[in-house]
MARVEX-222192 format. One record per residue: residue in three letters; x, y, z of N, C-alpha, C, CB in turn. Coordinates in steps of 0.05 Angstrom, whole numbers, padded with zeros to 5 digits, always signed. Glycine has a CB too. Layout:
BEGIN
ALAXYZXYZXYZXYZ ...
end
This chain:
BEGIN
UNK+00335+01717-00998+00350+01692-00989+00343+01670-01008+00341+01684-00960 UNK+00363+01654-01015+00360+01632-01034+00344+01610-01022+00388+01622-01043 UNK+00325+01599-01038+00309+01576-01029+00326+01551-01031+00283+01574-01046 UNK+00325+01535-01011+00342+01511-01010+00324+01486-01015+00357+01508-00983 UNK+00333+01469-01033+00319+01444-01037+00328+01425-01015+00325+01431-01066 UNK+00312+01425-00993+00320+01410-00970+00322+01380-00975+00301+01415-00947 UNK+00307+01370-00996+00309+01342-01002+00335+01334-01016+00285+01334-01020 UNK+00350+01355-01024+00377+01349-01036+00398+01344-01015+00385+01372-01055 UNK+00391+01351-00990+00410+01346-00968+00408+01317-00959+00404+01365-00944 UNK+00431+01305-00952+00431+01278-00943+00447+01276-00917+00443+01259-00964 UNK+00443+01254-00903+00455+01251-00877+00486+01252-00878+00447+01226-00864 UNK+00497+01240-00899+00526+01240-00901+00537+01268-00905+00535+01222-00925 UNK+00523+01285-00920+00532+01313-00923+00531+01328-00896+00516+01327-00944 UNK+00509+01323-00881+00507+01336-00855+00528+01327-00836+00479+01331-00843 UNK+00535+01301-00837+00556+01290-00820+00583+01303-00828+00558+01259-00823 UNK+00587+01307-00854+00611+01320-00863+00613+01348-00852+00612+01321-00894 UNK+00592+01364-00853+00592+01391-00841+00598+01390-00812+00565+01405-00846 UNK+00586+01371-00798+00591+01369-00769+00620+01363-00763+00573+01347-00757 UNK+00632+01345-00778+00660+01338-00774+00679+01361-00780+00667+01313-00790 UNK+00674+01375-00802+00691+01398-00809+00689+01419-00788+00683+01409-00837 UNK+00664+01424-00778+00660+01443-00757+00675+01435-00731+00630+01447-00751 UNK+00674+01409-00725+00687+01399-00701+00718+01401-00703+00679+01371-00696 UNK+00729+01393-00726+00758+01391-00729+00770+01416-00741+00765+01367-00746 UNK+00753+01433-00753+00763+01457-00767+00782+01449-00789+00777+01476-00748 UNK+00777+01426-00802+00795+01415-00822+00781+01396-00840+00819+01400-00808 UNK+00784+01400-00867+00773+01382-00886+00789+01356-00886+00773+01394-00915 UNK+00815+01358-00882+00832+01334-00882+00825+01315-00860+00862+01343-00880 UNK+00822+01326-00836+00815+01308-00813+00787+01297-00816+00817+01324-00787 UNK+00768+01313-00826+00741+01303-00831+00741+01280-00851+00723+01326-00840 UNK+00756+01284-00873+00758+01263-00893+00770+01237-00882+00774+01273-00917 UNK+00790+01241-00865+00803+01217-00853+00784+01202-00835+00828+01226-00837 UNK+00768+01217-00820+00749+01204-00802+00726+01190-00818+00737+01224-00783 UNK+00719+01202-00841+00698+01190-00858+00709+01168-00876+00684+01211-00874 UNK+00735+01165-00878+00747+01145-00894+00746+01150-00924+00734+01119-00888 UNK+00748+01176-00931+00747+01183-00960+00771+01201-00966+00720+01197-00967 UNK+00776+01205-00992+00797+01223-01000+00789+01252-00995+00803+01219-01030 UNK+00809+01269-00990+00804+01297-00985+00791+01310-01009+00830+01312-00978 UNK+00799+01302-01033+00787+01314-01057+00757+01307-01059+00802+01304-01082 UNK+00750+01283-01050+00722+01275-01051+00705+01292-01032+00719+01245-01043 UNK+00717+01297-01008+00702+01313-00988+00701+01342-00997+00716+01310-00961 UNK+00722+01352-01009+00722+01380-01019+00700+01383-01040+00750+01387-01031 UNK+00697+01363-01058+00676+01365-01078+00648+01365-01065+00679+01341-01098 UNK+00645+01348-01045+00619+01347-01031+00613+01373-01017+00618+01324-01010 UNK+00634+01385-01005+00630+01411-00992+00622+01433-01011+00656+01419-00978 UNK+00633+01433-01035+00626+01452-01055+00596+01449-01064+00644+01450-01080 UNK+00588+01424-01066+00560+01419-01073+00541+01430-01051+00555+01389-01077 UNK+00548+01425-01026+00530+01434-01004+00531+01465-01002+00539+01421-00977 UNK+00554+01477-01007+00556+01506-01007+00536+01517-01028+00585+01515-01014 UNK+00535+01504-01051+00516+01513-01072+00487+01511-01063+00521+01497-01097 UNK+00481+01489-01048+00453+01486-01039+00445+01508-01019+00450+01459-01025 UNK+00464+01516-01002+00458+01536-00981+00463+01564-00991+00475+01531-00957 UNK+00478+01567-01013+00485+01594-01022+00502+01609-01002+00460+01610-01028 UNK+00519+01594-00988+00536+01605-00967+00562+01589-00967+00522+01604-00939 UNK+00585+01602-00963+00610+01587-00963+00612+01568-00940+00634+01606-00962 UNK+00597+01572-00918+00597+01554-00895+00623+01553-00879+00590+01526-00903 UNK+00645+01551-00893+00672+01552-00880+00690+01570-00897+00684+01523-00877 UNK+00707+01585-00883+00727+01602-00896+00754+01592-00888+00723+01632-00889 UNK+00772+01589-00907+00799+01579-00901+00816+01602-00891+00812+01565-00926 UNK+00825+01601-00866+00842+01621-00854+00868+01607-00846+00828+01636-00830 UNK+00889+01611-00861+00914+01595-00856+00908+01566-00862+00924+01599-00827 UNK+00912+01549-00843+00906+01520-00846+00880+01512-00833+00928+01503-00835 UNK+00865+01532-00823+00840+01527-00808+00816+01534-00824+00841+01542-00782 UNK+00795+01517-00823+00770+01522-00835+00752+01535-00814+00756+01496-00846 UNK+00748+01561-00817+00732+01577-00798+00703+01577-00807+00744+01605-00795 UNK+00684+01569-00790+00656+01568-00798+00644+01596-00800+00639+01552-00778 UNK+00626+01600-00819+00612+01625-00822+00591+01627-00801+00600+01628-00851 UNK+00579+01650-00798+00558+01654-00778+00535+01635-00783+00548+01683-00779 UNK+00529+01631-00809+00507+01613-00816+00513+01584-00807+00500+01614-00845 UNK+00538+01575-00812+00545+01548-00805+00544+01545-00774+00574+01542-00815 UNK+00554+01564-00760+00553+01563-00731+00524+01561-00721+00566+01587-00718 UNK+00506+01575-00735+00478+01574-00727+00464+01548-00733+00464+01596-00740 UNK+00476+01532-00752+00463+01507-00761+00473+01483-00746+00467+01503-00790 UNK+00497+01484-00734+00511+01460-00725+00495+01445-00704+00538+01466-00715 UNK+00482+01459-00686+00466+01446-00665+00443+01430-00677+00456+01466-00644 UNK+00429+01443-00696+00406+01429-00708+00416+01406-00725+00390+01449-00726 UNK+00439+01408-00738+00450+01386-00753+00455+01362-00734+00477+01394-00766 UNK+00464+01367-00710+00468+01346-00690+00442+01332-00684+00480+01357-00665 UNK+00420+01347-00681+00394+01335-00676+00384+01318-00699+00373+01357-00670 UNK+00388+01328-00723+00379+01313-00747+00395+01287-00749+00383+01330-00773 UNK+00421+01288-00745+00437+01264-00747+00429+01243-00725+00467+01271-00743 UNK+00423+01253-00701+00414+01235-00680+00388+01222-00687+00411+01251-00654 UNK+00370+01237-00700+00344+01226-00709+00348+01205-00731+00325+01248-00719 UNK+00366+01211-00750+00372+01191-00771+00384+01166-00759+00392+01203-00791 UNK+00401+01169-00738+00413+01145-00725+00391+01129-00712+00433+01154-00704 UNK+00371+01142-00700+00349+01128-00687+00333+01112-00708+00331+01147-00672 UNK+00328+01124-00732+00314+01110-00753+00330+01085-00761+00309+01128-00777 UNK+00356+01088-00764+00373+01066-00772+00373+01044-00751+00401+01076-00777 UNK+00372+01052-00726+00375+01033-00704+00350+01017-00699+00383+01047-00679 UNK+00328+01022-00713+00304+01006-00710+00307+00978-00722+00279+01020-00722 UNK+00328+00975-00738+00334+00949-00749+00351+00933-00730+00348+00952-00777 UNK+00355+00907-00736+00372+00890-00720+00401+00900-00721+00370+00861-00728 UNK+00415+00895-00699+00443+00903-00698+00461+00879-00698+00448+00920-00672 UNK+00480+00879-00717+00500+00857-00720+00527+00868-00711+00501+00846-00749 UNK+00534+00862-00687+00559+00872-00676+00584+00864-00692+00563+00864-00647 UNK+00584+00839-00701+00607+00829-00715+00613+00844-00741+00604+00799-00720 UNK+00591+00855-00753+00594+00869-00779+00593+00899-00776+00573+00860-00798 UNK+00588+00909-00752+00584+00937-00748+00610+00953-00751+00572+00943-00721 UNK+00608+00976-00764+00631+00995-00766+00624+01021-00752+00637+01001-00796 UNK+00605+01018-00733+00596+01042-00719+00617+01053-00700+00570+01036-00703 UNK+00618+01079-00696+00635+01091-00676+00618+01096-00651+00649+01117-00687 UNK+00624+01083-00630+00610+01087-00604+00624+01110-00589+00609+01061-00587 UNK+00608+01125-00575+00620+01149-00561+00612+01149-00532+00610+01174-00575 UNK+00632+01155-00515+00629+01156-00486+00640+01182-00476+00642+01131-00472 UNK+00626+01195-00457+00637+01219-00445+00638+01215-00414+00619+01244-00452 UNK+00659+01225-00402+00662+01222-00373+00687+01237-00364+00665+01192-00365 UNK+00692+01236-00338+00715+01248-00326+00738+01228-00325+00709+01258-00297 UNK+00761+01237-00314+00784+01220-00315+00781+01194-00299+00809+01235-00306 UNK+00765+01196-00277+00760+01171-00261+00747+01150-00279+00743+01177-00237 UNK+00726+01157-00293+00712+01138-00310+00729+01128-00333+00686+01151-00320 UNK+00746+01146-00343+00765+01138-00364+00784+01117-00354+00779+01162-00376 UNK+00795+01122-00330+00814+01103-00318+00801+01076-00312+00826+01115-00293 UNK+00777+01077-00301+00765+01053-00290+00751+01036-00311+00746+01060-00268 UNK+00734+01049-00328+00717+01034-00346+00727+01032-00375+00690+01047-00346 UNK+00739+01054-00385+00743+01056-00414+00762+01034-00425+00754+01083-00421 UNK+00785+01028-00411+00802+01007-00423+00788+00980-00426+00826+01003-00405 UNK+00772+00972-00407+00757+00947-00409+00735+00949-00429+00746+00939-00382 UNK+00722+00972-00431+00701+00976-00452+00714+00973-00480+00688+01004-00450 UNK+00737+00985-00484+00750+00984-00510+00758+00955-00517+00775+01002-00510 UNK+00770+00941-00497+00778+00913-00502+00755+00895-00509+00793+00902-00478 UNK+00733+00898-00495+00709+00882-00500+00697+00889-00527+00688+00885-00478 UNK+00695+00915-00533+00685+00923-00559+00702+00912-00582+00684+00954-00561 UNK+00728+00913-00578+00746+00903-00599+00742+00873-00604+00775+00909-00592 UNK+00736+00859-00582+00732+00830-00584+00705+00823-00597+00733+00818-00556 UNK+00684+00838-00591+00657+00831-00600+00650+00844-00626+00637+00837-00579 UNK+00661+00868-00631+00655+00884-00655+00681+00894-00666+00635+00907-00649 UNK+00697+00877-00678+00725+00884-00687+00726+00907-00707+00738+00860-00698 UNK+00705+00912-00722+00706+00934-00741+00695+00960-00730+00690+00926-00766 UNK+00684+00959-00706+00674+00984-00694+00697+00999-00681+00652+00977-00673 UNK+00691+01024-00673+00711+01040-00660+00699+01055-00636+00724+01060-00679 UNK+00716+01066-00620+00707+01079-00595+00720+01107-00594+00715+01063-00570 UNK+00703+01127-00588+00713+01154-00583+00704+01162-00555+00703+01174-00604 UNK+00722+01174-00540+00715+01184-00513+00720+01214-00511+00731+01169-00492 UNK+00703+01227-00495+00706+01255-00490+00708+01259-00460+00681+01271-00501 UNK+00721+01282-00452+00722+01289-00424+00705+01314-00420+00751+01295-00416 UNK+00692+01315-00396+00677+01339-00390+00681+01345-00360+00646+01334-00396 UNK+00676+01371-00354+00679+01379-00326+00654+01375-00310+00687+01409-00326 UNK+00631+01377-00322+00606+01375-00308+00585+01363-00327+00596+01402-00298 UNK+00569+01344-00316+00549+01331-00333+00530+01351-00345+00534+01309-00317 UNK+00524+01348-00371+00505+01365-00384+00488+01347-00403+00518+01388-00400 UNK+00462+01350-00402+00445+01334-00418+00449+01339-00448+00416+01340-00412 UNK+00461+01362-00455+00465+01369-00483+00482+01349-00498+00479+01396-00485 UNK+00501+01337-00485+00519+01317-00498+00503+01293-00507+00542+01309-00480 UNK+00481+01286-00494+00465+01264-00501+00443+01272-00521+00453+01251-00476 UNK+00432+01296-00517+00411+01306-00535+00421+01309-00564+00400+01332-00525 UNK+00445+01321-00567+00455+01327-00594+00470+01304-00606+00473+01352-00593 UNK+00471+01281-00592+00483+01258-00604+00514+01257-00602+00476+01255-00632 UNK+00525+01276-00587+00554+01277-00584+00564+01251-00571+00563+01301-00567 UNK+00548+01240-00552+00556+01216-00538+00533+01197-00537+00566+01223-00509 UNK+00539+01171-00539+00519+01150-00535+00512+01148-00506+00529+01123-00545 UNK+00532+01149-00489+00528+01147-00460+00547+01166-00446+00532+01118-00450 UNK+00539+01174-00422+00556+01189-00404+00561+01172-00379+00543+01217-00396 UNK+00586+01172-00370+00594+01159-00345+00600+01180-00325+00618+01139-00350 UNK+00586+01181-00303+00589+01203-00284+00575+01197-00257+00579+01229-00296 UNK+00582+01212-00236+00569+01209-00210+00540+01217-00211+00583+01224-00189 UNK+00533+01237-00228+00505+01247-00231+00493+01256-00204+00488+01225-00243 UNK+00508+01271-00189+00499+01278-00162+00473+01295-00163+00521+01294-00148 UNK+00451+01283-00155+00426+01297-00152+00413+01306-00179+00430+01320-00136 UNK+00424+01297-00201+00413+01306-00227+00389+01289-00234+00434+01305-00250 UNK+00367+01302-00241+00343+01288-00249+00331+01301-00274+00322+01287-00227 UNK+00322+01284-00293+00309+01294-00317+00293+01271-00329+00330+01305-00338 UNK+00269+01277-00339+00253+01256-00352+00265+01247-00379+00225+01265-00357 UNK+00285+01262-00389+00297+01256-00415+00320+01236-00414+00306+01281-00428 UNK+00329+01229-00390+00352+01211-00387+00346+01188-00369+00377+01226-00377 UNK+00360+01166-00374+00359+01143-00357+00386+01139-00345+00349+01117-00373 UNK+00387+01133-00319+00413+01129-00305+00414+01101-00294+00417+01150-00283 UNK+00434+01086-00301+00438+01059-00291+00463+01060-00273+00441+01039-00314 UNK+00461+01050-00248+00484+01050-00230+00503+01028-00239+00474+01046-00201 UNK+00528+01035-00243+00548+01015-00251+00565+01006-00228+00566+01027-00273 UNK+00572+01024-00210+00590+01017-00188+00587+01038-00166+00619+01015-00198 UNK+00598+01031-00143+00601+01051-00122+00628+01048-00110+00579+01048-00100 UNK+00637+01069-00097+00664+01070-00086+00665+01088-00062+00684+01080-00108 UNK+00686+01085-00046+00690+01102-00023+00716+01118-00028+00692+01086+00003 UNK+00718+01140-00015+00742+01157-00017+00763+01147+00004+00735+01186-00012 UNK+00788+01146-00005+00811+01141+00013+00832+01162+00008+00822+01112+00008 UNK+00851+01163+00026+00872+01184+00024+00898+01170+00015+00876+01199+00050 UNK+00909+01179-00008+00934+01168-00018+00958+01185-00010+00933+01166-00049 UNK+00981+01172-00007+01006+01186-00001+01029+01171-00012+01009+01190+00030 UNK+01051+01185-00017+01075+01172-00027+01091+01161-00004+01092+01193-00044 UNK+01093+01134-00001+01106+01123+00022+01136+01127+00023+01101+01093+00023 UNK+01148+01137+00000+01177+01143+00000+01182+01170+00012+01188+01141-00028 UNK+01161+01186+00016+01165+01213+00026+01152+01219+00053+01155+01232+00006 UNK+01134+01202+00061+01120+01207+00087+01106+01182+00097+01100+01231+00084 UNK+01097+01183+00122+01080+01162+00133+01051+01171+00132+01088+01156+00162 UNK+01033+01152+00137+01005+01159+00138+00999+01177+00161+00988+01133+00140 UNK+00981+01196+00158+00973+01213+00181+00961+01196+00203+00953+01235+00172 UNK+00970+01201+00228+00962+01184+00250+00935+01190+00261+00983+01186+00272 UNK+00925+01215+00257+00899+01222+00268+00888+01245+00251+00901+01230+00298 UNK+00865+01254+00258+00851+01275+00242+00866+01301+00243+00823+01278+00252 UNK+00879+01307+00266+00895+01332+00267+00919+01331+00248+00904+01337+00296 UNK+00933+01308+00248+00955+01305+00229+00946+01306+00200+00970+01279+00235 UNK+00922+01295+00195+00911+01297+00169+00905+01326+00161+00885+01280+00167 UNK+00893+01341+00179+00886+01368+00173+00910+01386+00169+00868+01379+00195 UNK+00931+01382+00184+00955+01399+00182+00973+01392+00159+00970+01399+00208 UNK+00968+01370+00145+00984+01362+00122+00977+01379+00098+00980+01332+00116 UNK+00995+01378+00078+00990+01391+00052+00972+01372+00036+01016+01398+00037 UNK+00953+01384+00021+00934+01368+00006+00933+01376-00023+00906+01370+00019 UNK+00928+01356-00041+00921+01362-00068+00892+01354-00073+00940+01346-00088 UNK+00877+01372-00086+00848+01367-00089+00840+01369-00118+00832+01386-00072 UNK+00817+01357-00124+00805+01359-00150+00784+01382-00149+00792+01332-00159 UNK+00785+01400-00168+00765+01421-00170+00758+01425-00200+00776+01448-00158 UNK+00733+01421-00206+00724+01424-00234+00711+01451-00239+00704+01401-00241 UNK+00711+01468-00218+00700+01495-00221+00715+01513-00203+00669+01495-00215 UNK+00706+01537-00199+00720+01556-00181+00714+01550-00152+00711+01584-00187 UNK+00695+01532-00147+00689+01524-00119+00709+01503-00110+00660+01514-00117 UNK+00727+01509-00092+00747+01490-00083+00741+01477-00056+00774+01505-00081 UNK+00716+01481-00047+00708+01469-00022+00696+01441-00027+00687+01486-00007 UNK+00709+01420-00016+00700+01393-00021+00685+01382+00003+00725+01375-00027 UNK+00675+01358+00000+00661+01345+00022+00680+01340+00046+00648+01319+00013 UNK+00705+01336+00040+00725+01332+00061+00728+01358+00077+00752+01324+00049 UNK+00729+01381+00064+00731+01406+00078+00707+01412+00095+00735+01429+00058 UNK+00683+01406+00085+00659+01410+00100+00658+01393+00126+00634+01404+00083 UNK+00667+01367+00123+00668+01349+00146+00689+01359+00167+00674+01321+00137 UNK+00711+01369+00157+00732+01379+00176+00722+01404+00191+00758+01386+00161 UNK+00707+01421+00177+00698+01446+00189+00678+01440+00212+00685+01464+00169 UNK+00663+01418+00209+00644+01410+00230+00659+01404+00256+00628+01386+00222 UNK+00685+01397+00253+00701+01391+00277+00721+01414+00283+00716+01365+00273 UNK+00716+01437+00270+00733+01460+00276+00761+01459+00264+00735+01464+00305 UNK+00764+01444+00242+00790+01441+00230+00790+01451+00201+00798+01411+00230 UNK+00813+01460+00192+00817+01468+00164+00842+01455+00154+00819+01500+00162 UNK+00842+01448+00128+00867+01436+00117+00880+01455+00098+00860+01409+00103 UNK+00905+01450+00092+00921+01467+00074+00920+01455+00046+00950+01470+00084 UNK+00909+01470+00027+00909+01461-00001+00934+01472-00015+00883+01471-00015 UNK+00951+01453-00022+00976+01461-00035+00974+01459-00066+00999+01443-00026 UNK+00956+01442-00075+00953+01439-00104+00924+01434-00110+00971+01416-00116 UNK+00913+01447-00130+00886+01444-00140+00887+01437-00169+00868+01469-00134 UNK+00878+01413-00177+00881+01404-00205+00855+01397-00218+00899+01381-00205 UNK+00855+01395-00245+00831+01389-00260+00824+01360-00262+00834+01400-00288 UNK+00841+01342-00253+00836+01313-00255+00851+01299-00233+00844+01302-00283 UNK+00842+01274-00227+00857+01258-00207+00885+01251-00218+00841+01232-00201 UNK+00887+01248-00245+00913+01242-00256+00933+01264-00251+00910+01237-00286 UNK+00924+01289-00254+00942+01311-00249+00951+01312-00219+00929+01338-00257 UNK+00932+01305-00202+00938+01305-00173+00959+01284-00167+00913+01301-00156 UNK+00955+01260-00179+00975+01238-00174+01002+01246-00184+00965+01212-00188 UNK+01004+01258-00207+01030+01266-00218+01044+01287-00201+01027+01277-00246 UNK+01028+01306-00190+01040+01326-00173+01047+01315-00145+01022+01350-00171 UNK+01031+01298-00134+01035+01288-00107+01058+01268-00106+01010+01275-00097 UNK+01063+01254-00128+01085+01235-00129+01112+01248-00123+01085+01220-00156 UNK+01126+01237-00103+01152+01249-00096+01150+01272-00076+01166+01258-00120 UNK+01126+01277-00065+01122+01298-00045+01109+01286-00020+01105+01321-00057 UNK+01105+01304+00000+01092+01295+00024+01062+01301+00024+01105+01308+00049 UNK+01052+01308+00000+01024+01316-00002+01005+01292+00000+01020+01331-00029 UNK+00981+01297+00011+00960+01277+00012+00940+01282-00010+00946+01278+00040 UNK+00928+01261-00020+00908+01264-00042+00885+01245-00035+00920+01257-00070 UNK+00861+01256-00032+00837+01240-00026+00822+01235-00052+00819+01254-00005 UNK+00818+01209-00059+00806+01202-00085+00792+01175-00082+00828+01201-00107 UNK+00776+01167-00102+00763+01140-00101+00783+01118-00098+00745+01136-00126 UNK+00776+01098-00081+00794+01076-00076+00802+01060-00100+00783+01058-00055 UNK+00784+01059-00120+00789+01043-00144+00814+01053-00159+00766+01044-00163 UNK+00822+01078-00155+00845+01089-00169+00871+01078-00157+00845+01119-00167 UNK+00869+01062-00136+00893+01049-00125+00903+01028-00146+00887+01035-00099 UNK+00885+01020-00164+00893+01000-00184+00904+01013-00209+00869+00983-00192 UNK+00902+01040-00211+00910+01053-00236+00930+01076-00230+00886+01064-00251 UNK+00921+01101-00230+00939+01124-00228+00953+01127-00201+00924+01149-00235 UNK+00941+01115-00180+00954+01116-00154+00967+01089-00146+00934+01125-00132 UNK+00973+01073-00166+00982+01045-00160+01008+01044-00144+00985+01030-00186 UNK+01025+01065-00147+01050+01065-00132+01049+01081-00106+01072+01077-00149 UNK+01024+01088-00098+01020+01102-00073+01010+01083-00051+01000+01125-00076 UNK+01014+01090-00026+01000+01076-00004+00975+01092+00002+01019+01074+00021 UNK+00957+01080+00017+00933+01095+00024+00924+01088+00052+00911+01088+00004 UNK+00907+01106+00062+00895+01103+00089+00867+01112+00088+00912+01119+00111 UNK+00850+01103+00106+00822+01112+00107+00821+01142+00114+00806+01096+00127 UNK+00802+01156+00102+00799+01184+00108+00788+01187+00137+00779+01198+00088 UNK+00799+01204+00153+00792+01205+00181+00766+01221+00187+00814+01218+00197 UNK+00750+01225+00166+00723+01237+00169+00703+01220+00155+00723+01267+00159 UNK+00678+01222+00164+00657+01205+00151+00648+01218+00125+00633+01202+00171 UNK+00650+01202+00103+00642+01211+00077+00622+01190+00065+00666+01215+00058 UNK+00603+01199+00050+00584+01181+00037+00599+01167+00014+00559+01196+00027 UNK+00590+01143+00008+00601+01129-00016+00591+01144-00041+00593+01099-00016 UNK+00605+01140-00063+00599+01152-00088+00588+01131-00108+00623+01167-00100 UNK+00565+01138-00120+00554+01120-00141+00562+01131-00169+00523+01118-00139 UNK+00570+01113-00186+00577+01121-00213+00557+01108-00233+00607+01112-00220 UNK+00547+01125-00251+00525+01116-00268+00532+01116-00298+00502+01134-00263 UNK+00518+01100-00312+00516+01103-00341+00490+01117-00348+00518+01074-00356 UNK+00492+01139-00362+00469+01156-00368+00465+01157-00398+00473+01185-00356 UNK+00439+01155-00407+00433+01156-00435+00406+01168-00440+00435+01127-00447 UNK+00402+01177-00464+00377+01191-00471+00355+01171-00477+00381+01209-00496 UNK+00330+01178-00468+00308+01159-00470+00301+01151-00499+00284+01170-00456 UNK+00308+01168-00518+00301+01162-00546+00316+01136-00555+00308+01185-00564 UNK+00337+01129-00541+00352+01105-00549+00343+01080-00534+00382+01109-00543 UNK+00320+01082-00520+00311+01059-00504+00308+01034-00521+00285+01065-00490 UNK+00296+01036-00545+00290+01013-00562+00310+01009-00585+00262+01015-00572 UNK+00332+01023-00584+00352+01020-00605+00368+00995-00601+00371+01045-00606 UNK+00368+00976-00620+00384+00951-00616+00413+00957-00613+00379+00932-00640 UNK+00424+00976-00629+00452+00982-00627+00459+00994-00600+00460+01002-00649 UNK+00443+01013-00591+00448+01026-00565+00445+01006-00542+00429+01050-00562 UNK+00424+00990-00543+00420+00970-00522+00443+00951-00520+00394+00955-00526 UNK+00453+00943-00544+00476+00925-00544+00500+00938-00530+00484+00917-00573 UNK+00505+00963-00536+00527+00977-00524+00523+00981-00494+00532+01004-00537 UNK+00499+00987-00485+00493+00990-00457+00498+00964-00442+00464+00999-00453 UNK+00489+00942-00454+00494+00916-00442+00523+00910-00440+00479+00893-00458 UNK+00538+00917-00460+00567+00913-00459+00580+00928-00436+00580+00923-00486 UNK+00572+00954-00432+00583+00970-00411+00575+00959-00384+00573+00999-00413 UNK+00550+00950-00381+00542+00938-00355+00557+00913-00349+00511+00932-00356 UNK+00562+00896-00370+00577+00872-00366+00606+00878-00358+00576+00854-00391 UNK+00617+00898-00370+00645+00906-00363+00646+00914-00334+00654+00929-00381 UNK+00626+00930-00325+00626+00939-00297+00623+00915-00278+00603+00959-00292 UNK+00607+00895-00285+00603+00872-00268+00629+00857-00264+00582+00854-00279 UNK+00645+00856-00285+00670+00840-00285+00694+00854-00273+00676+00830-00313 UNK+00692+00880-00269+00715+00894-00257+00716+00887-00228+00712+00925-00261 UNK+00738+00877-00218+00740+00868-00190+00736+00890-00170+00766+00854-00185 UNK+00742+00915-00178+00740+00937-00159+00712+00950-00158+00760+00958-00166 UNK+00693+00939-00174+00667+00952-00176+00646+00935-00160+00658+00955-00205 UNK+00630+00948-00145+00606+00935-00134+00583+00943-00152+00601+00943-00104 UNK+00575+00925-00170+00557+00933-00191+00528+00930-00183+00562+00916-00216 UNK+00512+00948-00194+00483+00947-00191+00472+00956-00218+00472+00966-00168 UNK+00463+00938-00235+00458+00945-00263+00428+00944-00270+00473+00926-00281 UNK+00411+00954-00252+00383+00956-00258+00377+00981-00273+00366+00955-00232 UNK+00360+00979-00294+00352+01003-00309+00332+01018-00292+00339+00995-00337 
end
């Protein structure tokens, strides 16, 4: 095996490999890095020489990673996160920053928080950018490998010494319906016998609503099961279907629906900002956390609690 001069590797080259692996494209990686494709191709050839491995093979229009590249990408993420931490020990100047901030969450968090986060970021750090990701279930990996600066999620019962969770808002569930197609259910029996659209992020389609109904000997009819509240709203619109979702969505994707209180007792939901403890003293990361907390405080539909 060829010996590699590890000191010849630099953070920008590792970031290039990460982007090519993510996008499967030199063109898209070059665009994100703000350089010419020819420049990035030259850098890739240099790194290939250092590793003695092609790293990526061109198949049609796609750059397919080699086995060695696939094996390195996770560790590259750790190294880049460590380099970012070293950089962030200096003061952070938001007005001059060209940093890309990253947020991961579900569609509820995207609907509620992300537009205001983007507008505030654009105002305070006009040269910075924002990238958001969607996930089905919270995983610490997205924060460990530096994929996301923060995660926005309910964090139901999740505990780890490696993360810090700050409560941003809480909400209650209500039942939405299209007033052009039906009236509100008059009682719990009418609620149970109606057609329902539900959110399911896994193969388990039993929700807290179903568990509460079963305690009273009732079952409801699930007519649609979707991956996001947005999909449920799109399907329910123009039908007699009921959709139970956080009340804050009455301001966004369910804005043309009417709503009624759910006829069973449900606990309120807390939504958190979650971040890795290694970023506790990062000026850049703290600035962004403060921005998100301020956004949550100013949203009229949020009851904020922003203690670390």
